[in-house]
N, C-alpha and C positions, 0 to 999 in steps of 0.2 A: 469556444463552443461551436460546433458545426451548425451552420444556418439551416441545414436540412432537418436537424433534430427539433428545431423550433416550429417547423411547419406542422400544423395540425392536419391530420387526415380526416376528411369528411367521409363517413361510411356511405356507400351507395347501396341501395337495396338490390337484392338479387332479382333480376327481372326475368320473367318467363315469357317466351314468345308464344302467343296464342293466335288462333284463327277463329274469328267470330262470323258465323253464318247469320247475316242480318235479316232473319225471318220473323222478327218480332213486330215489325211495323206493317201490319196487314193491309193498310190502304195502298201499299206499293206492291202489286202482284208481280211486277218485273223483278223484284228482289227474292221471290220465292222459288224461282226456277233454278235449274242446274244443281249438280252435286259436285263437291270438291273434296278431295282427299287431303288430309293434313293430320299429323300425329296428335296435335293438341287442338282439336276442333270443338268449339262451343256453339250451341244453338241459342240465339238470343231469345227465341220463343220459350225456352226452358228457364229463363231468368226473369221472372215477373218483376223483380226489383227495378230493372232497367226501364220497363214500360211505365211503372208507377212513378219513378223519379222524373222521367221525361215529361209525363203528364203534369206532375206537380210544378215543375219548372215552367211549363207553358201556362199553367193556370195563374201564375203570378203576374202575367202580362195581360190576362183576359179581363175585359170589362163585363161582369156578369149581368149587367143591366141590358146588354145586347145579346142577340142570338149567338150561339157558338158557331164558329166556322166549320166547314165540312172537314177540313184537316186541322185539328186542334194543335198538334205539335209540329215543330219545324225540325229540319235536319240538325241544327245546332243543339236543340233540346236533347236529341238522342245521343249526340256525341258527348254532351255534358253529363248525361246520366251514365254513359259507359265509363267516363273518366272517374266518376264518383263510385260507382258500384264495383268496377273491376280494377280500380287503381291503375288505369292506363297512364303510362309515362310517355310512350311513343306510339304514334300511328304511322304505319307505312302507307303514305298517301302521295298523290301527285301534289306538287307545289301549289297548284291552282286552288286547293282546298284550304290554304292558309287562312283566308278571311273567315271561313266557317269555323275552323278550329279556334281562332282567336275569340270569336263570339261565344263558342261553346265553353272555353275556359272562363270567360267573364261570367257567364250564367252559372257555371258550376261553382265558381268562387263565391258568388253572391248567395247561392243556395246553401253552400257549406257554412258560410259565415252566419247566416240567419239561423241555422239549426245546430250550430256548434259541432260541425263535422270537420274532420281533417281534410285538407285539400292541397294538392300539388298539381300545377298546370301540366298538361300534356304538350308534347312537341311533335313536329312532323319529322320523320326520317324519309327523305325523298325516295320515291318509288316509281319505277317504270314497269310495273307488273301488268302489261297489257294482256297477258294470257290468263290472268286470274279472273274468275267470274265476278260480275258486278256486285253480287251479294256477299262478298267476302271481304273482311277487314283483317289485315295483319296488324297485330299490336304487340307491344311489350308492356307487361303488367307487373306491378309490385307484388311480390309473393305474399305480402301481408294483406292481400285482398279479403281473406276470410274475416279478419277483424273489421275491416271497413264495411263488409257486407253485413256483419252482425250489428254494427252501429246503425246502418240504414234500416235494417229490419226492425230494430228497436224504435227508431224514429217513426216508422210507418205504423207500428203497433200503438205507440203513444198517441198519434194523431187519430187512429181509429177509435180508441177508447174515449177520447174527448168528444167524439161525435162529429 
């Protein structure tokens, strides 16, 4: 028997390259400037699930007996939320972002486990896009993101109903 016939092929999801305009984090006005043309451009401000999940992830670390900080969320919270909401498998980033992505994957994994959500860690595809505006993220996302988005919306609704 041919050894190749014994190898199981692991299906990989069809990934779609998206460009995210990171205009959802309003405390960073530097990210709201410039406009960029891309055929698959998403505006983060139009995806409230990302802000909600980023805030919920940040809330898990906060001591509510203390005053809230001026900036409640951190960059890793936003990356974790993008991974969960959009099914991001690859971010096209500079290698120096690896520690933030590692932390984001840890936070996303913990959040997903706690709430019974599907999770797959995102990776970096090294990028040297110096001409790209600072408020743009190039990503490759799992095309099943609509299912993940529905899971997250249901999670948010369940939490709202419980008070």
